[in-house]
Backbone as a ProteinNet text record, in pm:
[ID]
protein_1_A
[PRIMARY]
XXXXXXXXXXXXXXXXXXXXXXXXXXXXXXXXXXXXXXXXXXXXXXXXXXXXXXXXXXXXXXXXXXXXXXXXXXXXXXXXXXXXXXXXXXXXXXXXXXXXXXXXXXXXXXXXXXXXXXXXXXXXXXXXXXXXXXXXXXXXXXXXXXXXXXXXXXXXXXXXXXXXXXXXXXXXXXXXXXXXXXXXXXXXXXXXXXXXXXXXXXXXXXXXXXXXXXXXXXXXXXXXXXXXXXXXXXXXXXXXXXXXXXXXXXXXXXXXXXXXXXXXXXXXXX
[TERTIARY]
-2225.8	-2240.8	-2095.2	-2030.9	-1881.7	-1868	-1717.1	-1681.3	-1736.1	-1735.8	-1698.1	-1773.4	-1841.5	-1888.9	-1778.6	-1812.4	-1774.5	-1868.6	-1806.6	-1884.2	-1840.9	-1918.9	-1863	-1900.7	-1814.9	-1841.4	-1954.2	-1995.7	-2126.7	-2244.8	-2225	-2325	-2338.8	-2208.6	-2220.7	-2328.2	-2357.1	-2426.2	-2610.5	-2590.9	-2755.9	-2823.3	-2947.1	-3009.8	-3024.7	-3041.6	-3083.3	-2970.4	-2845.6	-2732	-2724.3	-2762.8	-2749.5	-2838.7	-2937.3	-3055.8	-2967.9	-2933.1	-2870.6	-2949.1	-3073.2	-3130.4	-3194.6	-3195.7	-3210.1	-3085	-2988.1	-2844.8	-2786.4	-2822.6	-2793.1	-2842.1	-3004.2	-3077.3	-3025	-2989.3	-2946.5	-2802.3	-2694.4	-2598.1	-2612.7	-2707.1	-2755.3	-2799.2	-2869.1	-2934.7	-2781.7	-2726.3	-2571.1	-2519.2	-2523.6	-2454.8	-2520.7	-2635.5	-2717.1	-2816.3	-2800.6	-2843	-2782.2	-2849	-2768	-2645.2	-2549.1	-2433.8	-2427.5	-2514.2	-2567.4	-2714.9	-2762	-2879	-2927.7	-3040.2	-3095.7	-3249	-3319.9	-3438.5	-3499.3	-3609.5	-3676.2	-3844.1	-3877.2	-4032.1	-4096.9	-4032.4	-4078.1	-4015.1	-3971.6	-3946.7	-3789.1	-3749.4	-3582.6	-3556.4	-3448	-3408.6	-3293.5	-3282.9	-3181.8	-3062.7	-2920.6	-2809.6	-2865.2	-2819.3	-2878.9	-2999	-3062.5	-3204.1	-3212.6	-3311	-3319.3	-3488.6	-3494.3	-3649.6	-3628.1	-3717.5	-3701	-3853.3	-3880.7	-3994.5	-3943.8	-4056.6	-4002.8	-3972.2	-4037.2	-3974.9	-3857.7	-3835	-3684.7	-3592.6	-3587.2	-3501.7	-3478.7	-3587.1	-3574.9	-3502.5	-3500.2	-3451.8	-3317.3	-3263.1	-3123.5	-3054.7	-3127.1	-3054.5	-3069.1	-3184.9	-3176.4	-3239.5	-3338.8	-3413.4	-3551.4	-3619.3	-3778.9	-3856	-3952.8	-4061.3	-4077.7	-4111.1	-4182.8	-4049.7	-3908.4	-3783.8	-3762.8	-3805.3	-3805.8	-3872.7	-3997.4	-4114.7	-4081.2	-4007.4	-3992	-3894.3	-3742.2	-3659.5	-3677.1	-3776.7	-3775.1	-3873.2	-3948.4	-4006.5	-3922.1	-3829.6	-3758.3	-3658	-3582.1	-3510.7	-3590.5	-3719.2	-3817.4	-3853.6	-3845.4	-3897.9	-3772.1	-3666.9	-3514.5	-3493.8	-3550.1	-3479.7	-3364.3	-3353.7	-3239.9	-3279.5	-3418.6	-3459	-3582.2	-3626.8	-3758.6	-3813.7	-3948	-4001.6	-4128.5	-4110.1	-4197.2	-4253.8	-4393.6	-4454.2	-4535.1	-4502.4	-4601.2	-4715.7	-4760.2	-4885.9	-4807.9	-4681.4	-4637.3	-4492.4	-4414.4	-4289.6	-4297	-4149.2	-4126.2	-3991.3	-3961.8	-3844	-3786.4	-3704.9	-3633.2	-3490.5	-3494.7	-3385.1	-3312.3	-3190.8	-3113.1	-3098.5	-3134.4	-3141.4	-3002.5	-2900.5	-2766.2	-2685	-2724.6	-2643.1	-2515.8	-2553.8	-2425	-2344	-2404	-2318.8	-2205.1	-2275.4	-2209.8	-2076.5	-2166.8	-2085.2	-1984	-1921.2	-1839.7	-1764.2	-1757.7	-1714	-1562.8	-1494.4	-1373	-1307.3	-1189.8	-1102	-1072.5	-1040.4	-1040	-907.2	-801.8	-669.4	-668	-802.2	-791.6	-813.3	-724.7	-763.8	-874.2	-939.2	-1056.8	-1006.3	-883.7	-844.1	-693.7	-634.6	-488.6	-467	-554.4	-542.5	-558.1	-613.3	-603.3	-482.7	-426.1	-301.5	-178	-186	-112.5	-136.9	-262.8	-272.3	-261.3	-241.9	-188.4	-13.2	41.7	186.5	238.5	192.4	242	221.6	111.8	70.7	158.3	197.9	301.8	425.3	459.5	589.9	582.5	486.6	482.9	498.8	431.9	443.8	587.8	677.8	805.4	888	869.4	916.6	919.6	786.6	758.5	790.4	799.8	863.2	1020.9	1079	1254.2	1267.7	1167.8	1181.4	1150.9	1083.1	1043.7	1189.8	1258.3	1365	1505.3	1479.2	1564.1	1637.4	1725.1	1778.1	1855.1	1829.3	1910.2	1950	2084.6	2139.2	2167.6	2199.6	2172.7	2302.9	2303.6	2422.9	2497.4	2625	2707.9	2702.1	2658.5	2648.6	2512.3	2427	2297.9	2283.7	2257	2222.5	2132.8	2142.1	2067	1917.4	1898.9	1734.6	1680.4	1738.7	1697.9	1669.3	1722.1	1731.3	1598.1	1573.8	1465.5	1316.6	1362.7	1217.9	1190	1292.6	1245.3	1213.6	1227.8	1187.3	1057.1	1011.6	887.9	802.4	829.8	743.2	726.6	818.3	806.6	720.5	751.7	639.2	506.4	482.5	340.5	260	357.9	297.2	310.5	356	417.8	462.3	609.6	696.6	837.8	855.3	984.8	1115.5	1190.3	1309.6	1406.6	1465.6	1528.4	1681.3	1750.7	1895	1866.3	1764.9	1768.4	1647.2	1583.8	1513.4	1609.8	1716.1	1814.7	1932.1	1969.5	2039.3	1993.8	1838.4	1734.2	1753.4	1737.8	1725.8	1845.7	1982.1	2115.9	2124.5	2110.3	2123.2	2044.4	1916	1834.7	1911.9	1945.8	2026.7	2155.8	2203.5	2361.6	2307.3	2177	2109.1	2120.1	2071.1	2080.9	2200.8	2302.6	2450.2	2394.1	2292.1	2270.9	2351.1	2351.4	2417.9	2289.2	2304.7	2218.3	2129.3	2200.9	2161.9	2031.8	2084.8	1972.6	1869.5	1900.8	1769.5	1688.2	1731.5	1629.6	1578.6	1646.5	1614.2	1492	1493.3	1397.2	1258.1	1283.2	1165.7	1110.8	1167.1	1098.3	1015	1081.4	988.3	887.8	890	760.3	699	719.3	647.3	647	765.1	787.1	856.8	789.3	845.3	995	1003.6	1112.3	1129	1229.2	1267.7	1301.7	1261.4	1300.2	1356.2	1448.9	1519.9	1387	1315.7	1215.1	1128.2	1082.6	1016.6	1048.7	1210.8	1224.8	1247.9	1303.5	1289	1156.9	1057.9	934.7	889.4	918.1	880.3	943	1083.8	1130.6	1091.4	1071.5	978.2	857.4	782.2	646.4	693.3	778	810.7	845.3	928.7	986.5	875.8	787.3	676.8	575.4	578.9	483.6	519	667.1	733.8	749.7	758.2	764.2	623.4	650.3	546.8	459.7	334.3	264.7	252.7	202.7	186.9	121.6	-1.8	-74.6	6.7	54.2	140.1	265.4	317.2	416.5	365.7	268.5	157.3	116.3	89.7	41.2	170	287.9	408.3	457.2	469.8	502.4	383	276.4	189.6	205.7	235.1	266.1	366.9	465	598.4	563.6	500.2	445.6	385.5	280.4	231	288.4	382.9	480.4	557.5	627.4	688.4	586.6	486.8	386.8	357.8	350.6	322.2	404.6	558.6	694.4	699.4	688.7	666.7	570.3	494.7	339.6	420.6	470.8	510.9	604	705.7	833.7	758.5	664.3	594.4	529.6	465.2	385.5	497.3	620.5	723.8	774.7	799.6	859.4	823.4	682.2	640.5	698.4	697.8	745.6	868.4	975.4	1094.4	1131.5	1067.3	1069.5	1037.9	932.4	903.9	1015.8	1080.7	1174.9	1296	1332.8	1430.4	1394.8	1280.8	1247.5	1234.9	1231.4	1233.3	1389.7	1448.2	1607.3	1675.1	1630.1	1686.6	1609.6	1512.3	1439.1	1526.2	1588.4	1661.6	1805.9	1841.9	1985	1989	1899.2	1864.4	1856	1779.7	1742.6	1888.1	1962.7	2072.8	2204.2	2196	2292	2260.4	2108.6	2056.4	2097	2082.1	2130	2281.8	2366.9	2498.9	2542	2474.9	2555	2457.5	2324.7	2264.6	2182.1	2077.5	1944.8	2025.4	1996.3	2039.4	1965.9	2050.5	1996.9	2001.6	1851.6	1835	1889.6	1965.1	2029.3	1990	1985.1	1958.1	2079.3	2030	2130.7	2229.1
-1179.7	-1282.9	-1263.4	-1369.9	-1375.7	-1474.7	-1489.7	-1617.1	-1583.1	-1703	-1667.3	-1771.6	-1775.8	-1843.4	-1878.5	-1967.1	-2011.7	-1934.2	-1855.9	-1806.1	-1878.4	-1952.5	-2057	-2013.6	-2038.8	-1986.6	-2032.7	-2110.9	-2154.7	-2043.6	-1944.6	-1856.4	-1790.7	-1770.4	-1688.9	-1734.5	-1870.4	-1942.4	-1913.6	-1862.6	-1790.8	-1752.6	-1767.5	-1721.4	-1589.9	-1520.9	-1371.1	-1328.3	-1390.1	-1307.9	-1159.8	-1141.6	-986.1	-910.4	-937.3	-860.5	-844.4	-709.3	-669	-715.9	-675	-677.9	-852.2	-929.4	-1090.7	-1139.6	-1096.4	-1137.6	-1102.2	-975.2	-894.3	-1007.1	-1027.2	-1111.1	-1239.6	-1298.5	-1455.4	-1421.2	-1330.8	-1343.9	-1342.1	-1229.6	-1176.9	-1314.2	-1396.4	-1515.1	-1606.3	-1635.4	-1726	-1677.1	-1535.7	-1469.7	-1503.2	-1489.3	-1493.6	-1637.3	-1756.9	-1850.3	-1938.7	-1997.3	-2071.8	-2185.1	-2176	-2273.2	-2391	-2389.4	-2482.9	-2516.8	-2631.4	-2639.4	-2536.4	-2508.5	-2440.7	-2447.7	-2404.7	-2416.3	-2283	-2262.3	-2098.8	-2138	-2095.6	-2088.4	-2235.4	-2355.6	-2487.7	-2535.7	-2474.1	-2525.5	-2526.2	-2639.8	-2671.4	-2596.5	-2518.5	-2429.9	-2519.4	-2580.8	-2660.1	-2548.5	-2637.6	-2520.3	-2505	-2379.1	-2354.3	-2266.1	-2269.4	-2199.9	-2079.9	-2005.1	-1894.8	-1861.3	-1777.4	-1746.6	-1572.3	-1533.5	-1422.5	-1398.8	-1230.1	-1202.3	-1107.2	-1048.6	-940	-812.1	-763.1	-649.7	-641.3	-770.7	-781.3	-805.1	-867.4	-877.3	-728.7	-643.9	-516.5	-422.4	-429.9	-345.6	-390.9	-524.7	-570.1	-540.3	-536.5	-536.1	-391.2	-306.2	-185.5	-172	-309.5	-291.7	-279.3	-249.1	-218.5	-351.3	-361.9	-484.6	-547.8	-472.8	-519.3	-593.4	-526.3	-596.6	-733.8	-727	-843.4	-968.4	-917.6	-991.2	-1079.9	-979.8	-1015.4	-1126.9	-1082.1	-1166.9	-1306.4	-1305.2	-1449.7	-1488.9	-1467	-1559.9	-1614.9	-1520.7	-1574.9	-1678.2	-1664.1	-1766.5	-1858.9	-1866.8	-2006.9	-2093.8	-1975.4	-2048.3	-2087	-2057.2	-2089.5	-2189.2	-2232.3	-2362.7	-2323.1	-2213.1	-2140.3	-2187.4	-2157.5	-2170.1	-2241.3	-2281.9	-2315.5	-2216.5	-2209	-2078.6	-2187	-2209.5	-2279.7	-2169.6	-2138.2	-2042.7	-2090	-2042.1	-2056.8	-1964.7	-1958.2	-1833	-1750.3	-1728.2	-1615.4	-1547.3	-1678.3	-1639	-1743.7	-1694.9	-1799.2	-1859	-1959.1	-2012.1	-2046.4	-1962.5	-2001.5	-2074.5	-2151.1	-2265.7	-2261.2	-2280.3	-2275.2	-2426.6	-2445.9	-2590.5	-2652.6	-2556.7	-2589.6	-2569.3	-2542.4	-2501.7	-2598.6	-2722.4	-2850.3	-2839.6	-2824.3	-2836.9	-2733.9	-2611.7	-2479.6	-2453.9	-2511.9	-2494.9	-2604.3	-2680.7	-2808.9	-2784.4	-2878	-2875.4	-2863.6	-2936.6	-2943	-2811.6	-2805.2	-2697.7	-2626.4	-2533.7	-2429.5	-2496.2	-2516.5	-2546	-2704	-2787.1	-2920.6	-2991.4	-3032.5	-3053.5	-3185.2	-3179.7	-3272.7	-3382.2	-3404.9	-3463.4	-3443	-3539.3	-3500.9	-3377.4	-3355.5	-3257.1	-3107	-3096.2	-2967.1	-2978.7	-3076.8	-3066.7	-3028.9	-3096.8	-3032	-2866	-2824.6	-2691.4	-2576	-2644.8	-2553.8	-2532.6	-2666.4	-2660.6	-2531.1	-2521.5	-2390.2	-2270	-2248.6	-2137.2	-2121.7	-2230.3	-2236.7	-2189.3	-2224.5	-2180.4	-2068.8	-1979.7	-1843.6	-1769.9	-1807.5	-1742.9	-1752.4	-1853.9	-1825.7	-1746.1	-1747.3	-1641.5	-1510.6	-1485.1	-1353.5	-1296.9	-1429.9	-1392.3	-1359.3	-1440.5	-1406.1	-1268.4	-1228.5	-1119.5	-982.2	-1004.6	-941.6	-890.2	-1020.3	-1010.1	-954.3	-927.4	-858.1	-743.8	-699.7	-538.4	-476.2	-368.4	-262.9	-188.2	-172.6	-50.8	91.8	196.4	320.8	336.3	353.2	361.8	466.7	456.4	588.5	707.5	694	811.8	884.3	879.2	896.6	951.4	1081.8	1138.8	1086.3	1065.3	1001.3	1043.6	1181	1242.8	1197.3	1196.4	1165.2	1013.4	936.3	782.1	772	796.3	798.3	846.7	961.4	1019.2	908.1	847	740	618.3	571.7	482.4	515.1	601.5	631.9	627.8	683.6	678	528	451.5	325.1	240.2	281.6	208.6	234.3	361.8	423.4	367.3	316.9	242.4	95.5	60.9	-100.3	-151.4	-89	-150.7	-134.6	-225	-233.1	-248.1	-161.8	-171.1	-290.2	-305.1	-438.3	-393.6	-515.3	-480.5	-444.9	-562.9	-554.6	-410.5	-372.1	-224.1	-137.4	-121.4	-37.5	-29.1	-135.7	-137.5	-71.3	-128	-70.2	53.6	121.3	283	354.6	267.5	344.8	297.3	189.7	174.4	269.6	304.1	445.6	554.4	572	731.1	705.5	630	636.6	630.5	598	631.6	777.7	839.4	980.4	1077.1	995.3	1088.5	1120.4	1075.2	1125.6	1002.5	1091.5	1018.4	960.6	869.9	796.7	896.1	982.1	1090.1	1183.4	1225.1	1298.3	1235.3	1090.5	1054.8	987.3	972.8	975.4	1114.6	1190.6	1357.8	1363.8	1343.1	1407.2	1285	1147.4	1083.1	1116	1165.3	1216.4	1340.8	1421.4	1538.2	1497.9	1408.9	1385.5	1265.9	1230.5	1110.3	992.5	958.6	826.8	714	592.1	485.2	446.8	440.2	406.7	519.2	466.2	574.6	534.6	555.8	531.1	656.3	623.5	714.3	755.3	690	708.9	827	803	881	1033	1067.7	1189.8	1249.7	1120	1181	1190.4	1134.7	1137	1308.8	1293.1	1470.9	1544.9	1511.9	1654.6	1646.6	1536.8	1516	1595.3	1586.9	1650	1804.1	1872.3	1966.3	2040.6	1975.7	2030.5	2052	1947.2	1927.2	2032.1	2095.9	2193.7	2299.3	2355.8	2480.4	2483.1	2383	2396	2418.1	2528.1	2605.1	2460.5	2490.1	2382.5	2448.2	2366	2364.8	2511.7	2509.2	2630.6	2749.1	2753	2850	2883.4	2816.5	2834.2	2882.4	2831.2	2914.2	3020.2	3056.3	3211.7	3289.8	3239.2	3312.9	3345.2	3258.5	3287.5	3362.3	3354.8	3436.6	3576.9	3603.7	3748.6	3808.2	3738.6	3767.8	3826.5	3744.8	3767	3883.9	3919.6	4032.4	4140.1	4162.3	4271.3	4295.3	4204.4	4237.7	4302.7	4246.1	4318	4454.3	4497.9	4624.2	4704.3	4645.4	4746.7	4757.1	4656	4707.6	4802.5	4804	4893.9	5046	5050.3	5184.9	5235.3	5140.1	5194.8	5221.2	5157.8	5207.9	5322.3	5352.5	5499.3	5596.1	5554.1	5688	5720.6	5644.2	5637.1	5760.7	5773.5	5933.2	6039.6	6041.1	6158.1	6159.5	6066	6090.7	6109.1	6084.7	6122.4	6252.8	6308	6430.7	6543.5	6480	6560.6	6571.8	6477.8	6495.6	6571.6	6564.1	6658.5	6795.8	6844.1	7001.4	7006.5	6934.2	6931.4	6973.9	6910.4	6923.9	7078.6	7083.7	7243.5	7347.3	7336.2	7446.8	7444.4	7330.1	7338.2	7363.3	7384	7451.2	7618.2	7658	7782.4	7847.2	7784.9	7811.4	7877.4	7770.2	7806.8	7904.6	7948.1	8030.3	8189.6	8171.7	8289.3	8339.4	8215.6	8246.7	8299.8	8260.9	8297	8393.7	8428.9	8503.1	8421.6	8522.5	8465.8	8427.2	8334	8288.3	8362.9	8430.9	8491.5	8392.1	8449	8381.5	8422.3	8387.3	8475.8	8370.4	8456.5	8395	8303.4	8200.4	8073.5	8140.6
928.5	842.1	788.3	795.6	735.5	674.4	611.2	540	368	280.6	154.7	75.7	-37.7	-129.3	-255.2	-330.3	-472.9	-585.4	-656.6	-761.4	-908.9	-934.5	-1029.4	-1170.8	-1290.3	-1408.9	-1484.2	-1449.9	-1503.2	-1504.7	-1406.4	-1404.3	-1526.5	-1607.1	-1726.8	-1835.2	-1819.8	-1901.7	-1850.5	-1738.3	-1686.2	-1796.2	-1830.3	-1935.8	-1910.2	-1780.2	-1716.4	-1699.7	-1730.8	-1682.6	-1730.7	-1826.3	-1861	-1831.5	-1759.6	-1675.9	-1539.3	-1516.3	-1413.3	-1273	-1256.1	-1151.2	-1077.7	-1202.3	-1176.2	-1167.4	-1213.6	-1207.2	-1015	-1023.5	-853.7	-743	-781.2	-690.2	-671.9	-792.3	-750	-693.4	-735.5	-627.6	-488.7	-453.5	-325.9	-276.1	-297.2	-252.3	-250.2	-300.1	-286.2	-169.4	-153.6	-15.4	89	82	215.7	247.7	162.2	222.5	335.8	392.3	503.5	443.4	522.9	471.9	552.3	645.7	724.8	756.1	783.3	814.9	937.5	954.3	1053.8	1120.8	1196.2	1229.1	1226.2	1185.8	1206.2	1222.9	1342.5	1404.3	1348.1	1383.2	1362	1246.1	1156.6	1030.9	1001	949.8	928.1	787.5	816.2	701.9	639.4	566.1	490.7	444.7	397.9	378.6	217.9	180.1	76.5	50.3	153.5	176	288.6	260.7	376.7	361.5	474.9	509.6	450.1	356.2	286.9	251.8	222.5	165	62.8	-15.5	-109.5	-69.5	37.5	110.4	172.3	245.9	301.4	207.5	71.2	2.2	-98.1	-125.3	-166	-65.6	56.5	135.4	138.9	133.3	149.9	25.5	-85.1	-247.7	-291.3	-241.6	-303	-442.4	-445.4	-562.7	-528	-644.6	-610.3	-578	-515.7	-464.8	-595.9	-741.7	-839.9	-897.2	-894.6	-969.2	-882.6	-748	-659.9	-720.5	-724.4	-783.6	-907.7	-1000	-1119.7	-1146.8	-1059.7	-1051.5	-993.6	-881	-811.2	-923.8	-1023	-1093.8	-1226.6	-1239.1	-1361.6	-1291.6	-1175.1	-1107.4	-1084.8	-1058.6	-1048.7	-1163.7	-1296.2	-1405.6	-1458.7	-1435.4	-1482.8	-1412	-1302	-1242.5	-1118.8	-1084.9	-987	-855	-845.6	-678.9	-699.5	-591.7	-536.8	-415	-421	-315.9	-241.9	-114.3	-17.7	52	36.3	126.4	216.3	308.8	445.5	484.7	586.4	619.1	682.6	706.7	743.5	668.8	616.9	547.9	415.6	333.9	229	234	229.8	221.2	80.6	56.1	-86.3	-86.9	-164.1	-194	-322.6	-286.7	-418.5	-464	-600.4	-620	-676	-721.1	-737	-637.1	-527.6	-391.3	-374.4	-361.3	-335.8	-466.3	-570	-703.9	-681.2	-684	-680.6	-571.8	-441.8	-333.7	-285	-385	-343.3	-227.6	-141.2	13.3	5.4	-122.3	-115	-93.2	-69.5	-34.5	-218.3	-203.5	-313.5	-387.3	-333.2	-377.4	-386.4	-375.1	-381.9	-516.9	-599.2	-746.2	-771.3	-889.8	-891.6	-945.7	-1044.3	-1095.7	-1165.4	-1239.5	-1221.7	-1337.2	-1440.1	-1518.1	-1447.2	-1321.1	-1241.4	-1210.6	-1147.8	-1104.6	-1175.4	-1329.6	-1404.7	-1432.7	-1439.2	-1446.6	-1350.2	-1234.7	-1105.5	-1115.6	-1157.1	-1146.6	-1191	-1339.3	-1399.3	-1308.1	-1261.6	-1184.6	-1047.1	-998.8	-895.9	-913.1	-1034.8	-1112.5	-1123.7	-1174.5	-1246.7	-1056.5	-956.8	-795.8	-792.4	-816.7	-752.6	-830.5	-967.9	-1042.7	-1034.6	-992.1	-922.2	-806	-739.7	-580.1	-608.2	-678.1	-691.9	-760.8	-851.7	-905.7	-826.2	-717.5	-604.2	-498.4	-498.3	-414.2	-480.7	-633.4	-696.8	-660.7	-654.1	-593.9	-709.1	-731.9	-848.2	-747.1	-737.6	-687.1	-756.3	-716.8	-799.9	-869.4	-1002.1	-1088.7	-1020.7	-1057	-975.1	-1077.1	-1210	-1284.8	-1292.6	-1163.1	-1150.9	-1018.1	-1005.8	-851.4	-775.4	-624	-535.7	-585.3	-578.4	-585.7	-699	-801.6	-959.8	-957.2	-905.9	-883.8	-818.3	-699.4	-605.1	-685.2	-756.3	-831.5	-939.6	-1025.3	-1118.7	-1050.7	-935.9	-858.2	-832.9	-771.2	-725.2	-852.6	-966.5	-1085.8	-1106.7	-1100.8	-1141.7	-1054	-925.9	-839.1	-836.9	-884.8	-892.6	-1020.2	-1133.7	-1234.6	-1230.3	-1108.6	-1096.7	-1198	-1184.9	-1297.1	-1215.5	-1146.7	-1057.4	-1145.7	-1112.9	-1178.5	-1185.7	-1310.4	-1326.9	-1379.8	-1380.8	-1447.5	-1601.7	-1636.4	-1789.5	-1819.9	-1768.8	-1761.8	-1772.8	-1685.2	-1657.4	-1788.2	-1820	-1952	-2044.6	-2080.3	-2192.1	-2197.7	-2088	-2084.8	-2127.3	-2071.1	-2109.4	-2243	-2330.1	-2456.4	-2535.4	-2489.7	-2596.8	-2576.3	-2445.5	-2410.5	-2517.1	-2521.7	-2602.9	-2744.4	-2800.9	-2944.3	-2974.5	-2877	-2902.1	-2840.5	-2792.9	-2761.7	-2613	-2535.6	-2414.1	-2294.3	-2186.6	-2054.2	-1994.8	-1943	-1841.7	-1770.9	-1688.8	-1613.9	-1697.2	-1808.6	-1884.3	-1922.1	-1959.6	-2015.1	-1890.3	-1766.7	-1648.8	-1610.9	-1611.4	-1605.1	-1687.1	-1812.4	-1903.7	-1905.4	-1828.1	-1832.2	-1691.6	-1588.2	-1440.5	-1473.6	-1580.4	-1601.1	-1662.9	-1762.4	-1855.2	-1783.2	-1683.2	-1591.5	-1671.1	-1722.3	-1805.4	-1714.9	-1693.2	-1601.5	-1700.8	-1804	-1910.3	-2000.6	-2074.4	-2169.9	-2327.4	-2437	-2571.7	-2634.1	-2717.6	-2794.3	-2920.5	-2946.2	-3053.8	-3013.4	-2885.8	-2841.3	-2860.9	-2833.4	-2858.6	-2998.7	-3093	-3242.4	-3292.4	-3226.8	-3310.2	-3239	-3166.5	-3122.6	-3196.6	-3222.9	-3287.1	-3450.3	-3510.1	-3623.3	-3649.1	-3537.3	-3526	-3495.1	-3428.8	-3419.7	-3573.2	-3602.1	-3754.9	-3849.5	-3863.7	-3945.7	-3933.1	-3807	-3741.7	-3820	-3790.2	-3835.6	-4005.9	-4059.4	-4225	-4274.5	-4375.9	-4440.6	-4500.6	-4505.6	-4589.8	-4733	-4848.9	-4966.3	-4998	-4931.4	-4970.3	-4933.9	-4820.2	-4762.9	-4854.8	-4926.3	-5035.9	-5164.3	-5191.3	-5321.2	-5310.4	-5164	-5127.6	-5129.6	-5110.1	-5085.6	-5240.5	-5334.1	-5457.5	-5542.2	-5488.6	-5552.4	-5515.4	-5399.8	-5347.6	-5390.1	-5431.1	-5495.4	-5637.5	-5707.8	-5843.1	-5862.7	-5753.6	-5736.1	-5727.9	-5629.7	-5603.7	-5732.7	-5798.2	-5921.2	-6009	-6047.3	-6110.7	-6063.5	-5972.7	-5926.4	-5987.6	-5949.2	-5940.9	-6111.1	-6177.3	-6350.6	-6400.2	-6304.6	-6359.4	-6323.9	-6219.9	-6138.4	-6229	-6280.6	-6385.5	-6491.1	-6582	-6700.5	-6663.7	-6558.5	-6527.3	-6558.6	-6466.2	-6482.6	-6632	-6698.1	-6832.5	-6936.6	-6935.6	-7025.4	-6952.9	-6826.6	-6767.5	-6766.6	-6781.7	-6792.6	-6962.5	-7058.4	-7164.1	-7191.4	-7132.7	-7134.4	-7085.4	-6981	-6917.7	-6994.4	-7092.3	-7201.2	-7274.7	-7338.3	-7420.6	-7415.3	-7274.1	-7238.4	-7201.7	-7180	-7148.3	-7273.1	-7388.3	-7521.8	-7571.4	-7534.7	-7591.2	-7537.5	-7396.4	-7317.1	-7370.6	-7422.3	-7428.3	-7597.5	-7697.2	-7803.7	-7808.1	-7704.3	-7688.9	-7634.6	-7555	-7517.5	-7587.3	-7713.4	-7827.8	-7911.5	-7918.8	-8006	-7938.3	-7784.9	-7718.5	-7727.8	-7771.1	-7768.2	-7877.8	-8032	-8152.7	-8208.5	-8167.7	-8218.2	-8337.2	-8359.5	-8468.9	-8577.6	-8670.5	-8789.9	-8910.4	-8996.8	-9091	-9240.2	-9281.2	-9413.7	-9535.9	-9592.8	-9725.8	-9847.9	-9953.9	-10078.4	-10138.1	-10186.2	-10229.3	-10335.2
[MASK]
++++++++++++++++++++++++++++++++++++++++++++++++++++++++++++++++++++++++++++++++++++++++++++++++++++++++++++++++++++++++++++++++++++++++++++++++++++++++++++++++++++++++++++++++++++++++++++++++++++++++++++++++++++++++++++++++++++++++++++++++++++++++++++++++++++++++++++++

């Protein structure tokens, strides 16, 4: 089976559209019904109809027979299909086939309003074709390999290079005091299709902020300095009595030396 069908947006209003199995069955029927009248075992099968049973539809769609039976009941109740049963098979007909599969060409407008709506589209197509023809040569200050790498990245991301885009990258590089070569090198290393000075500046700010101590860290550091100073004061205070005792002993020794030199003093009456 080959060819194509029209899938009208009116299907969005189908009451069972949010039921996957029912909608899948509806689309499958649209794809498989006759697009021209035919005959089958003495019966005329008109356009928009097909011969089918639950087992065959389950095999074709991958749905269970129970889902096929429920889906057909819902399609029949909502007026999307009619089912004619014979002794050997059933004929399922799409009730809106003629309406949904209008024989007019897809690009044939139904009224002047559609003609007007098509013209902007054609204009956009021409603009896109002109952009495709635009060719930007490699700048003299960019090595060939670097330029090819940059073009490959833009192609992978479906962003063809334009003169405006190239001028924009050069302007952004100037904001950092960089050359175009350095900017494109940075972009290629990071897999960027373009380049913005603010991307680099924001990254620097984040790095600076990450290395700057937090408020809690500054408080902890100040507390540690205070504790160290208190410990030093306590150690000095503990050493002061020893120093005083040392001075006292020194004074005693000096006094003893003086007595040995001059001899003992005699007490005399006044």
